[in-house]
Every structure is written in structure tokens, then in C-alpha cells.
C-alpha positions as CSV (number, residue, x, y, z in Angstrom):
1,X,0.0,0.0,0.0
2,X,1.6,3.3,-1.1
3,X,1.2,6.3,1.1
4,X,3.1,8.9,3.0
5,X,3.6,9.3,6.7
6,X,3.8,12.8,8.3
7,X,6.3,13.1,11.1
8,X,4.6,13.5,14.5
9,X,5.7,13.9,18.1
10,X,7.3,10.6,19.4
11,X,4.6,8.4,20.9
12,X,1.6,10.1,19.4
13,X,-0.4,9.0,16.4
14,X,0.8,10.2,13.0
15,X,-1.5,10.9,10.1
16,X,-1.0,8.5,7.2
17,X,-2.3,9.3,3.8
18,X,-2.7,6.7,1.0
19,X,-5.0,4.3,-0.7
20,X,-6.4,2.9,2.6
21,X,-7.7,6.3,3.8
22,X,-11.2,7.4,2.8
23,X,-13.5,10.3,3.6
24,X,-15.1,8.1,6.3
25,X,-11.7,7.5,8.0
26,X,-11.3,3.9,7.0
27,X,-7.7,2.8,7.5
28,X,-7.3,4.9,10.6
29,X,-5.6,3.3,13.6
30,X,-7.3,3.1,16.9
31,X,-4.9,5.7,18.3
32,X,-5.7,8.1,15.5
33,X,-9.5,7.7,16.1
34,X,-9.0,8.2,19.9
35,X,-6.8,11.3,19.2
36,X,-9.6,12.8,17.0
37,X,-12.1,12.2,19.8
38,X,-9.8,14.1,22.2
39,X,-9.3,16.9,19.6
40,X,-13.1,17.5,19.5
41,X,-12.9,18.3,23.2
42,X,-10.0,20.8,23.3
43,X,-9.2,24.1,21.6
44,X,-6.1,23.0,19.7
45,X,-3.8,20.1,18.8
46,X,-1.0,21.4,21.1
47,X,-3.3,21.2,24.1
48,X,-4.4,17.6,23.2
49,X,-0.7,16.6,22.9
50,X,0.1,18.1,26.3
51,X,-2.8,16.2,27.9
52,X,-1.5,12.9,26.4
53,X,2.1,13.8,27.4
54,X,0.8,14.3,31.0
55,X,-0.8,11.0,31.0
56,X,2.3,9.4,29.6
57,X,4.3,10.8,32.5
58,X,1.9,9.3,34.9
59,X,1.6,5.9,33.1
60,X,4.8,5.4,31.2
61,X,4.1,1.7,30.2
62,X,0.6,2.4,28.8
63,X,-0.2,2.0,25.2
64,X,-1.2,5.1,23.1
65,X,-4.9,4.5,23.0
66,X,-5.0,4.0,26.8
67,X,-3.1,7.3,27.3
68,X,-5.5,9.2,25.0
69,X,-8.6,7.6,26.7
70,X,-7.2,8.6,30.1
71,X,-6.6,12.1,28.9
72,X,-10.2,12.3,27.7
73,X,-11.5,10.9,31.0
74,X,-9.4,13.3,33.1
75,X,-10.6,16.3,30.9
76,X,-14.2,15.3,31.2
77,X,-13.9,14.7,35.0
78,X,-12.2,18.0,35.6
79,X,-14.8,19.8,33.5
80,X,-17.6,18.1,35.4
81,X,-16.1,18.8,38.8
82,X,-15.6,22.5,37.9
83,X,-19.1,22.9,36.4
84,X,-17.9,23.4,32.8
85,X,-20.1,20.7,31.3
């Protein structure tokens, strides 16, 4: 399968383009899908990456999807506790 890979921050999902990618997102990895879910909750990509980096520092052995899901859960919990939701 021919495609290109954009360089990303180490340990974070990178965007791949190629034949497997469609408008519906087919061909996306679980980490990419989870990261998109996180991006819908925060203002910019840098913030999303910082949240994942924070989770990585707390759970260094966790896989990428778990780190992203923990970042989403922490964000949602913090927003709920502070009345932002």
C-alpha cells in the first residue's frame, strides 16, 4: 500500500495518507481515532498533545490508546467537577 507518513511527536499518532484512507476515516488506527475524539474536546492540537504527554508521564508503560482515553476521562472529569459541562 503506497502512502506517506507525516512526522509527529514521538509516541503520538501520526497521520497517514494513502490508498487505505477514505472520507469516512477507514484505515485509521485506533490511536488516531481516539486522538480525533480528544481533539473534539480541546481548543487546539498542542493542548491535546500536552494532555497525552501528561498521562504518559503518569503511566509510562501504557499504550497510546489508553493514554488518550485517560486524557479524555481526566478532561471530562475536571470539567464536570468545575461545572464546565
